[in-house]
C-alpha positions in Angstrom: 0.0 0.0 0.0 1.3 3.4 -0.9 1.0 6.3 1.5 -2.1 8.4 0.6 -0.9 11.9 0.9 2.0 13.6 2.6 1.2 14.0 6.3 0.6 17.5 7.5 3.5 18.8 9.6 2.5 20.5 12.8 4.8 23.0 14.3 4.9 23.7 18.0 4.5 21.7 21.2 1.8 19.1 21.3 0.9 19.6 25.0 0.3 23.3 24.5 -2.1 22.4 21.7 -4.1 20.0 23.9 -2.4 16.7 22.8 -1.2 14.0 25.2 -0.1 10.4 24.9 -2.9 8.2 26.1 -2.2 5.2 28.4 -1.7 2.0 26.5 -4.8 0.4 28.0 -7.0 3.0 26.3 -8.9 1.7 23.2 -6.9 1.1 20.1 -7.7 1.6 16.5 -5.1 -0.9 15.5 -1.6 -2.3 16.2 1.4 -1.7 13.9 4.2 -4.3 13.5 7.2 -4.8 11.2 8.5 -8.1 9.7 12.0 -9.2 10.6 14.5 -10.3 8.0 18.0 -9.0 8.5 20.3 -12.1 8.9 22.9 -10.2 11.0 20.4 -9.8 13.8 18.0 -12.7 13.5 19.3 -16.3 13.3 18.8 -18.6 10.4 17.8 -15.8 8.0 15.1 -14.7 10.5 13.0 -17.8 9.9 12.5 -18.7 13.6 11.8 -15.1 14.5 9.3 -14.7 11.7 7.4 -17.7 13.0 7.1 -16.0 16.4 6.3 -12.5 15.0 3.5 -14.2 13.0 2.3 -15.9 16.2 2.3 -12.6 18.1 0.5 -10.8 15.3 -2.2 -13.4 15.1 -2.7 -13.4 18.9 -3.1 -9.6 18.9 -5.5 -9.7 15.9 -7.9 -11.7 18.0 -8.4 -8.5 20.0 -7.8 -5.6 17.5 -6.8 -5.0 13.9 -3.1 -5.4 13.1 -1.2 -3.8 10.2 1.9 -5.8 9.5 4.6 -4.1 7.4 7.0 -6.1 5.2 9.7 -5.2 2.7 9.2 -5.6 -1.0 11.2 -8.8 -0.9 9.2 -10.3 2.0 5.7 -8.9 1.1 4.5 -11.8 -1.1 5.4 -14.3 1.5 3.8 -12.4 4.4 0.7 -11.6 2.3 0.3 -15.3 1.6 0.9 -16.3 5.2 -1.8 -13.9 6.5 -4.3 -14.1 3.7 -6.7 -16.0 5.9 -6.3 -13.8 8.9 -9.2 -11.3 8.5 -8.0 -8.8 11.1 -4.4 -8.5 9.7 -3.6 -6.0 6.9 -0.2 -6.5 5.2 1.4 -3.5 3.7 4.7 -3.0 1.9 7.3 -0.8 3.7 11.0 -0.6 3.5 12.9 -0.8 6.8 16.3 -1.8 8.2 14.8 -3.8 11.1 11.5 -4.5 12.7 11.3 -2.7 16.1 8.2 -0.6 15.6 8.0 0.5 19.2 11.2 2.4 18.8 11.1 3.6 15.2 7.3 4.1 14.8 5.4 7.2 15.8 4.3 8.0 19.3 0.6 8.8 18.8 -0.9 11.6 20.8 -4.6 12.6 21.0 -6.8 15.5 22.1 -10.5 15.9 22.7 -12.7 17.7 20.1 -13.6 21.2 21.3 -17.3 22.0 21.1 -18.2 23.5 17.8 -14.6 23.5 16.5 -13.2 21.0 14.1 -9.7 20.0 14.9 -7.3 17.1 14.3 -7.8 14.7 17.3 -4.8 12.5 16.7 -1.2 13.1 15.6 2.1 11.2 15.5 5.4 12.3 17.1 8.3 11.6 14.8 11.3 11.4 17.1 14.9 11.2 15.7 16.1 7.6 15.5 19.8 6.5 15.6 19.6 2.8 16.1 20.0 2.9 19.9 23.2 4.9 19.7 24.4 3.2 16.5 24.4 -0.6 17.2 24.0 -1.0 13.4 25.4 1.4 10.9 22.6 2.1 8.5 19.2 3.1 9.9 18.1 5.4 7.1 15.0 3.3 6.3 14.1 3.0 9.9 14.2 6.8 10.3 11.4 7.1 7.8 9.0 4.5 9.4 7.2 6.9 11.6 6.6 9.3 8.7 5.3 6.5 6.5 2.9 5.3 9.1 1.3 8.7 9.6 1.1 9.2 5.9 -0.7 5.9 5.4 -3.1 6.9 8.2 -3.3 10.5 7.0 -2.7 12.0 10.4 -0.5 15.0 11.1 3.1 14.7 12.2 5.0 16.4 14.9 8.7 16.2 13.9 11.1 16.3 16.9 14.8 17.1 17.1 15.7 14.7 20.0 16.7 11.1 19.7 14.1 8.9 21.6 12.7 5.4 21.2 9.2 4.5 22.2 10.5 1.7 24.5 12.3 4.3 26.6 9.0 5.8 28.0 5.8 4.7 29.7 2.9 7.0 30.6 -0.2 6.5 32.7 -2.4 8.9 30.6 -2.9 11.1 33.7 0.2 13.2 33.6 3.0 10.8 34.7 5.9 9.4 32.7 8.5 6.8 33.8 11.9 6.4 32.1 15.5 5.4 32.9 18.5 7.6 33.3 20.6 4.8 31.8 18.9 5.3 28.4 17.8 8.9 28.1 20.9 10.4 29.6 23.2 8.1 27.7 25.7 10.3 25.7 25.0 8.1 22.6 21.5 9.7 22.4 21.4 13.5 23.1 24.9 14.4 24.4 24.3 18.1 24.3 21.1 18.1 26.4 20.8 18.1 30.2 18.4 16.0 32.2 16.2 19.0 32.8 16.1 19.8 29.1 15.1 16.3 28.2 12.5 16.2 30.9 10.9 19.4 29.6 10.8 17.9 26.1 8.9 14.9 27.5 6.4 17.2 29.2 5.8 19.4 26.2 5.5 16.5 23.7 3.8 13.7 25.8 1.5 16.0 27.8 2.9 14.9 31.1 3.6 17.0 34.2 5.7 14.5 36.2 8.7 12.4 35.0 9.9 9.7 37.4 13.6 8.8 36.6 14.7 5.2 37.4 18.4 4.9 37.5 18.9 1.7 35.4 17.0 -0.8 33.3 17.3 -4.6 33.0 20.9 -5.7 33.5 21.2 -7.6 30.2 19.5 -4.9 28.1 22.7 -3.6 26.6 21.3 -3.0 23.0 18.9 -0.4 24.2 20.9 0.9 27.2 18.1 -0.1 29.6 14.8 0.7 28.1 12.1 1.1 30.8 9.7 -1.1 28.9 11.8 -4.1 29.8 11.9 -3.2 33.5 8.5 -1.8 34.5 5.3 -0.4 33.2 2.0 1.1 34.4 -0.8 -1.4 34.7 -3.3 1.3 35.8 -2.9 4.8 37.2 -0.9 4.7 40.5 0.2 1.0 40.0 3.4 -0.2 38.4 4.5 -3.7 37.4 8.2 -4.2 38.1 10.6 -7.0 36.9 12.0 -8.7 40.0 14.2 -11.4 41.2 14.6 -12.7 44.8 18.1 -13.9 44.1 20.5 -11.4 45.7 23.4 -12.9 43.7 21.7 -12.1 40.4 23.0 -9.0 38.7 19.4 -7.8 38.3 18.7 -7.8 42.0 20.4 -4.5 42.7 18.8 -2.8 39.7 15.3 -4.0 40.6 15.8 -3.0 44.3 16.9 0.5 43.4 13.9 0.9 41.0 11.6 -0.3 43.8 13.1 2.3 46.1 12.6 5.1 43.7 9.1 4.1 42.8 7.8 3.5 46.4 9.2 6.9 47.4 7.5 8.7 44.4 4.1 10.1 43.9 2.5 10.5 40.5 1.2 13.6 38.8 -2.0 13.3 40.8 -0.2 13.0 44.1 -0.9 9.3 44.5 1.8 7.2 46.3 2.8 4.6 43.8 2.0 0.9 44.4 4.4 -1.6 43.0 3.5 -5.2 41.9 6.5 -7.5 41.4 6.8 -10.0 38.5 9.7 -12.4 38.6 12.1 -12.5 35.6 12.8 -15.9 33.9 16.0 -17.8 33.9 18.5 -16.2 33.8 18.6 -17.2 30.1 21.7 -17.2 27.9 22.4 -17.3 24.2 23.6 -20.8 23.1 26.4 -21.5 20.7 23.9 -22.8 18.1 21.8 -19.6 18.4 24.9 -17.3 18.1 26.2 -19.3 15.1 22.9 -18.8 13.3 23.4 -15.0 13.1 25.5 -13.7 10.3 28.5 -11.6 11.4 28.3 -8.8 8.9 30.4 -6.1 10.7 27.4 -3.8 10.3 25.6 -4.6 13.5 26.3 -5.7 17.0 27.8 -9.2 17.1 25.8 -12.0 18.9 28.0 -14.0 21.1 27.4 -17.4 22.9 27.0 -17.0 26.7 25.4 -13.6 26.4 22.7 -13.1 29.0 19.3 -12.4 27.3 17.2 -9.4 28.3 14.2 -11.6 29.1 11.3 -9.9 31.0 7.6 -10.6 31.3 6.9 -6.8 31.5 7.6 -6.6 27.8 4.0 -7.3 26.8 1.3 -5.7 24.6 -1.9 -4.4 26.0 -4.6 -5.0 23.4 -8.3 -4.2 23.4 -9.5 -6.7 25.9 -6.3 -8.7 26.0 -2.7 -9.0 27.2 -0.3 -10.6 24.7 2.9 -11.5 26.7 6.1 -13.5 26.1 6.7 -17.1 27.2 10.3 -18.3 27.3 9.9 -22.0 27.9 10.8 -21.6 31.6 7.7 -23.3 32.9 8.0 -22.2 36.5 8.2 -18.5 35.7 6.1 -18.6 32.6 3.2 -20.0 34.7 3.8 -17.5 37.5 3.9 -14.6 35.0 0.6 -15.7 33.5 -1.0 -15.7 37.0 0.4 -12.3 37.9 -0.7 -10.8 34.7 -4.2 -12.2 34.9 -4.6 -10.9 38.4 -3.2 -7.5 37.3 -5.6 -7.3 34.4 -8.8 -9.2 35.5 -10.9 -7.8 32.7 -8.5 -8.8 29.9 -7.6 -12.2 28.5 -3.9 -13.0 29.0 -2.3 -14.9 26.0 1.3 -16.1 26.4 3.2 -16.3 23.1 5.2 -19.5 23.2 8.7 -19.3 21.7 9.2 -15.6 22.5 12.9 -16.5 23.2 13.4 -15.9 19.4 12.5 -12.3 19.8 14.7 -11.7 22.8 17.6 -13.2 20.9 17.3 -10.2 18.6 17.3 -7.7 21.4 13.7 -7.1 22.6 10.3 -8.6 22.9 6.6 -8.2 22.2 6.2 -4.6 23.4 9.3 -3.7 21.4 7.9 -5.1 18.1 4.4 -3.4 18.4 3.1 0.1 18.4 -0.5 0.9 19.3 -2.5 3.5 17.4 -5.2 4.9 19.8 -8.8 5.4 18.8 -9.4 9.0 17.6 -11.5 11.0 20.1 -14.8 12.1 18.7 
C-alpha cells in the first residue's frame, strides 16, 4: 500500500495544543508491526523469529486489527501467510529492522472542542539513531514513523531529539517513567541536560511529572536499559516491576533501586505509587547454536554465545480486551507470570506467546515489536 498523501506537519509543542499520549490500556484503532529479515540480527535468516512474529500478530489480531509491514522482498510471503487472517492487513514498507515500538510514531490525542473541528490525533516523529548506533545504517528505519502517519493521513510532529518508544511509559494522567541509563546516555542526546530532556517529554507527551529510574534490565545492553523491559504502568498509580529474589543475580540490585525510587515517588495526581512484582525468567543465555545462526556482517552488534538475554515478562502488549505476553519455555516463571498478569488485568484475557525467546535473541520482545494506534477521540 502506498501512502495516501503527505502528512501535514504540525509545528509547536503538542501539550500546548491540547495533545497528550494516552495510556496503553485505552482503546486502540489498530496495532502496527514490522516483519524481521536481517540475517545479522535474526538467526537462520530470521526464519524462527518470523514464526514468532506471526504468532504474536495473530494473537493480537484476536483483540484488535493489526497492520503488518514487510519489505518488497518479504511482502509476497507475508501476504500469503496472512491471507486467511481477516484482522491482519499486510502493507509493503522498507525498513532496516522491525522494532516498531522504537522507530514508529508515538501517537498523541486530544479531545474535540465543542463546535470546533480540529485534528484529534497526531504522531510524534522522534529522531532515531539505532540505539546509539548498534547497526550502521538506519536510514530506512528513520522514515518508518513518517510513512505510518502518511498511510493513516494523520499530522506529524517532527522532533529534534533522539528517543525510542520503548524508553518511555505513561499513565495517561500526567505521569511518565523512564530510565537515566537510556535517556541520559551520551549516545542519544549528548548536548542536552536531564532538565532539558524532561521538559521535552512534558511538552510532547503532555505529562507534568517524570519519574527517573536509574537503570533498566541488566542484560538490556542493546537499548541501554529501556524502561519497557523493566517496569510499566498497569493502571494509574500502580506499576508492574521486573523482579528477582536472588540477591546474587545482577538484576537484584537494579530492581531493588527501582523499587526504592518508585515507592518513594508520587505520580502527577499526588498518589503514592503501588508496585507489583513479577519475577524474571532464567537467567537465560544465548547458546552456541543460536549465536552461530546469526551472520557476522560487521554492520551490526555481534551476537556471542553465553550472552545473557534481556528476558522480561513486563515486555507485553496491551490490546483491546487482551494482554499478549512472552513465554520463554521456563515453565515455573512462565506459569507464574501468567497468574500475575491475569490478576493485574482481571478484565482482559492473557495470552502467552510461546517461543518468544526468538524475539529476545534479537534484542527485545513483544512490546518492542508493536506500536498501538489509539482510537481517535470524537
